[in-house]
C-alpha positions in Angstrom: -0.1 0.0 0.1 1.1 3.6 -0.8 2.2 5.6 2.3 3.4 2.5 4.2 6.7 3.2 6.4 9.6 1.2 6.9 10.4 0.2 10.5 13.1 2.7 11.1 10.7 5.4 10.2 7.6 5.2 12.3 9.3 7.2 15.1 10.0 10.4 12.8 6.8 10.2 11.0 4.9 10.3 14.2 6.9 13.1 15.4 6.4 15.0 11.9 2.9 14.7 11.7 2.2 15.7 15.4 2.9 19.2 13.9 0.6 18.9 10.7 -1.3 22.3 12.0 1.9 23.9 11.3 3.3 22.2 8.1 5.5 24.0 5.9 4.7 24.7 2.6 8.1 23.4 1.4 9.6 20.6 3.1 13.1 19.2 2.1 13.7 15.6 2.6 17.5 14.7 2.8 19.4 11.4 3.0 21.6 8.6 1.1 19.9 6.6 -1.6 18.0 3.5 -0.6 17.2 4.8 2.7 13.4 5.2 1.8 12.9 8.8 1.3 10.3 8.2 -1.2 8.1 6.1 1.0 8.3 8.7 3.7 7.4 11.2 1.5 4.3 9.6 0.0 3.4 8.7 3.6 3.4 12.3 4.3 1.6 13.2 1.1 -1.3 11.0 1.9 -1.8 12.5 5.4 -1.8 15.8 4.1 -4.5 14.7 1.5 -6.4 12.4 3.6 -10.1 13.7 4.6 -10.5 12.1 7.9 -7.0 12.1 9.3 -6.5 10.4 12.9 -5.6 12.7 16.0 -2.2 11.8 15.7 -2.2 13.3 11.9 -1.7 10.1 10.0 -3.9 9.1 7.1 -7.3 7.3 7.8 -6.5 4.6 5.3 -9.9 4.6 4.6 -11.7 7.7 2.7 -11.6 8.5 -0.9 -8.4 10.6 -1.1 -6.8 7.8 1.1 -8.0 5.3 -1.8 -7.0 7.6 -4.9 -3.5 7.9 -3.5 -3.2 4.1 -2.9 -4.3 3.6 -6.7 -1.6 6.2 -7.8 -4.6 8.1 -9.3 -4.9 11.1 -6.9 -5.6 14.5 -9.0 -4.4 16.4 -5.9 -1.0 14.6 -6.0 2.0 15.4 -8.6 5.0 13.8 -8.9 8.2 14.9 -10.9 10.9 12.7 -11.3 13.5 11.6 -13.6 11.3 9.7 -16.1 9.4 10.3 -19.0 6.7 8.6 -20.2 6.8 8.8 -24.2 3.2 8.7 -26.3 4.0 4.7 -26.6 3.7 4.6 -22.7 7.3 3.7 -22.2 9.3 5.2 -19.6 12.5 6.9 -20.7 15.2 8.1 -18.0 16.4 12.0 -18.0 19.4 13.6 -17.0 17.7 16.2 -15.4 14.4 18.1 -14.5 13.8 20.9 -16.9 11.4 23.8 -16.7 8.4 22.9 -18.6 7.3 20.1 -16.1 7.9 22.6 -13.2 5.8 25.2 -15.2 3.1 22.6 -15.5 3.5 21.6 -11.7 3.4 25.2 -10.5 0.2 26.0 -12.9 -1.6 23.1 -11.5 -0.6 24.3 -7.9 -2.9 27.3 -8.5 -5.7 25.6 -9.3 -8.6 24.5 -6.9 -8.4 21.4 -5.2 -10.5 18.6 -6.8 -11.4 17.0 -3.5 -11.4 20.4 -1.6 -8.5 19.5 0.5 -4.8 20.0 -0.1 -2.6 19.5 -2.9 0.8 17.9 -2.6 3.9 17.9 -5.1 6.9 15.7 -4.7 10.1 16.4 -6.4 12.5 13.4 -6.8 15.3 14.1 -6.9 15.6 18.1 -6.2 18.8 18.4 -7.3 18.1 17.2 -10.5 16.2 20.1 -10.8 18.2 22.4 -13.8 18.9 26.1 -13.0 15.7 27.5 -14.7 13.5 24.8 -13.3 14.8 25.4 -10.0 14.3 29.2 -10.2 10.4 28.5 -11.4 9.7 26.4 -8.5 11.4 29.1 -6.3 8.7 31.5 -7.3 5.9 29.5 -6.2 7.6 28.4 -2.9 8.2 32.3 -2.2 4.5 32.8 -2.6 2.6 29.3 -2.0 -1.0 28.9 -2.7 -2.9 27.8 0.4 -3.3 24.1 1.4 -0.4 23.3 -1.3 2.5 21.6 -0.2 5.8 20.2 -1.8 7.8 17.7 -0.8 11.4 18.0 -2.0 13.6 14.6 -1.8 17.3 14.8 -2.2 20.3 12.6 -2.2 22.6 15.4 -2.4 21.0 18.8 -0.9 24.7 20.7 -1.5 24.0 20.2 -5.3 20.7 22.1 -4.9 20.5 26.0 -5.6 20.8 27.5 -1.9 17.9 29.9 -2.9 15.9 26.8 -3.4 16.9 25.0 0.0 16.4 27.9 1.9 12.9 28.3 1.4 12.4 24.5 2.6 12.3 23.4 6.3 14.8 20.6 5.9 14.2 17.3 7.7 17.1 14.6 7.6 15.0 10.9 6.7 15.6 8.3 9.7 18.6 6.1 8.8 18.2 2.8 10.2 20.9 1.3 12.8 22.9 -1.6 11.5 20.6 -4.1 13.7 17.4 -2.8 12.2 18.4 -2.8 8.4 19.7 -6.4 9.2 16.5 -7.4 10.5 14.8 -6.3 7.9 16.4 -7.7 5.2 16.3 -10.8 7.2 12.5 -10.5 7.0 12.9 -10.2 3.3 14.5 -13.6 3.0 17.9 -12.2 2.6 20.3 -15.1 3.4 23.5 -13.1 4.6 22.2 -9.5 5.4 25.4 -8.0 7.2 27.3 -8.9 3.9 24.9 -7.2 1.6 24.5 -4.2 3.9 28.0 -3.5 4.0 28.2 -3.9 -0.1 25.4 -1.0 0.1 27.0 1.2 2.4 24.3 0.6 5.2 21.1 1.3 2.8 19.0 -1.6 3.1 16.4 -0.8 0.1 20.0 -0.9 -2.1 20.7 -3.9 -0.1 17.8 -5.6 -1.1 18.6 -5.7 -4.5 22.1 -6.3 -4.3 21.1 -9.7 -2.7 19.9 -11.4 -5.8 21.9 -14.2 -6.3 22.7 -12.8 -10.0 23.8 -9.5 -9.0 26.2 -11.3 -6.5 27.7 -13.4 -8.7 28.2 -10.6 -11.2 29.8 -8.6 -8.6 32.4 -11.6 -8.1 33.0 -11.7 -11.3 34.1 -7.7 -11.3 36.1 -7.7 -8.2 38.0 -10.7 -8.9 39.1 -8.7 -12.0 39.8 -5.2 -10.2 42.0 -7.4 -7.9 44.7 -8.3 -10.6 44.6 -4.7 -12.3 47.8 -5.7 -14.8 45.6 -8.7 -16.1 42.4 -6.9 -16.1 40.5 -7.8 -19.5 39.0 -4.0 -19.9 37.0 -5.1 -23.2 35.8 -8.1 -22.3 34.4 -7.2 -19.1 33.1 -4.0 -20.2 31.0 -6.1 -22.7 29.2 -7.6 -19.6 27.5 -4.4 -19.3 25.3 -5.1 -22.6 24.3 -8.7 -21.2 20.8 -8.8 -21.1 18.1 -6.6 -22.8 18.9 -2.7 -24.0 16.6 -1.0 -21.5 18.5 -2.6 -18.7 22.2 -1.5 -19.9 22.0 1.6 -18.0 21.0 0.2 -14.9 23.9 -2.2 -15.2 26.6 0.6 -15.9 25.2 2.2 -12.9 25.7 -0.9 -10.8 29.2 -1.4 -12.2 30.1 2.6 -11.3 28.6 1.9 -7.8 30.9 -1.1 -7.6 33.9 0.7 -8.9 33.4 3.7 -6.5 33.0 1.5 -3.3 36.1 -0.7 -4.3 38.2 2.6 -4.7 37.1 4.3 -1.6 38.2 0.9 0.5 40.9 1.2 -1.4 41.7 5.0 -0.5 40.8 3.8 3.4 43.0 1.0 3.6 45.9 3.2 1.7 45.1 5.9 4.7 45.6 3.0 7.2 41.9 1.9 7.6 39.8 -1.0 6.9 37.6 -1.8 4.2 33.5 -0.6 4.7 32.1 -1.9 1.6 34.1 -4.6 0.4 35.1 -6.5 3.8 35.2 -9.9 2.2 38.4 -8.3 0.0 40.2 -7.3 2.6 43.5 -9.3 1.9 43.3 -8.3 -1.5 43.0 -4.5 -1.0 45.7 -4.1 1.5 48.1 -6.0 -0.9 47.1 -3.7 -3.8 47.3 -0.4 -1.5 51.3 -1.1 -1.7 51.1 -0.2 -5.2 49.1 2.7 -6.1 49.6 6.2 -6.0 47.1 8.0 -3.7 46.5 11.5 -5.7 45.8 9.5 -8.7 43.4 7.3 -6.7 41.4 10.1 -4.9 41.1 11.8 -8.7 39.9 8.4 -10.1 37.5 8.0 -7.5 36.5 11.9 -8.2 35.8 10.8 -11.7 33.2 8.1 -10.8 31.3 10.7 -9.2 31.0 12.6 -12.1 30.4 9.7 -14.4 27.8 8.6 -12.2 25.8 11.7 -12.7 25.7 11.3 -16.2 24.7 7.9 -16.1 21.4 9.0 -17.9 22.9 10.6 -21.0 22.5 9.2 -24.1 26.3 7.3 -24.1 27.4 4.2 -24.9 27.5 2.2 -21.6 29.9 -0.3 -22.9 32.3 2.2 -24.1 31.9 4.3 -20.6 32.5 1.2 -18.7 35.6 0.3 -20.9 36.9 3.6 -20.5 36.5 3.6 -16.8 38.4 0.1 -16.6 41.4 1.5 -18.3 41.7 4.1 -16.1 41.5 1.8 -13.2 44.1 -0.4 -14.8 46.5 2.8 -15.5 46.5 3.7 -11.5 48.9 0.6 -11.4 50.8 0.8 -14.2 
């Protein structure tokens, strides 16, 4: 059901909705990927749209508005995200949120509510708004229509326009403790929750995806290759990104970039005298590699991965991107 919370979000949601009468017109939900920000935002949206809210401010779950939200058909709820649906109903990933959808959102916010209660707009992620789109949304946040609320989600709030951040009340989305995340993953049937949770940097939703045996097998192939940079088969390994359906290639490239980022981040930790956090099962390998890599080059390479991650939705050739990144990694050890 839309609006359901994860266990680690329940108390924070209760505290937030206790202040429902003073709910801000702009709320900025921040936190890393994979901790459930979207679920929390939908919970708030359903509560704000509910026609018979409970005494604690949460949604009743039984009124017409709650039914519309659960069905994904509420006329007073809009979501802007990095997806565009074409005339054939096919979802196309976008690299940024442009001004036209924001103009549509702001025009919609000025209309009378269909249900006669509130209106809620969700932007996910807010840092994807380009400059023109951010400025357009800013104007609406500066003079918000009555009973209209905007929920902005952000993985990297520092990348947002400062003026946009300043118009929102900021709330850090709850991050689960290791115990909470492990328990939840076990309830989802994950056999080795601690291992995949480490791989996902403590983000349980990301860990759930990584727990898939096929992904674990693929991770093993890539990390075994990274463990031997002098013999790394860049061309053959990059070709694995094109395994499967064409529309899955960008997702596979994203995961590969994440694996490279986690690997080089752990390598940097070992170089600095620490221990791996994301790949503890390769500790000895990383310790051996740390003696033959130059820290400045490693840090530059890791930074380039973050830049490439931000460009992954652009019309690039995933295999060629992966090949370039692998060649760059191999050169760190030349």
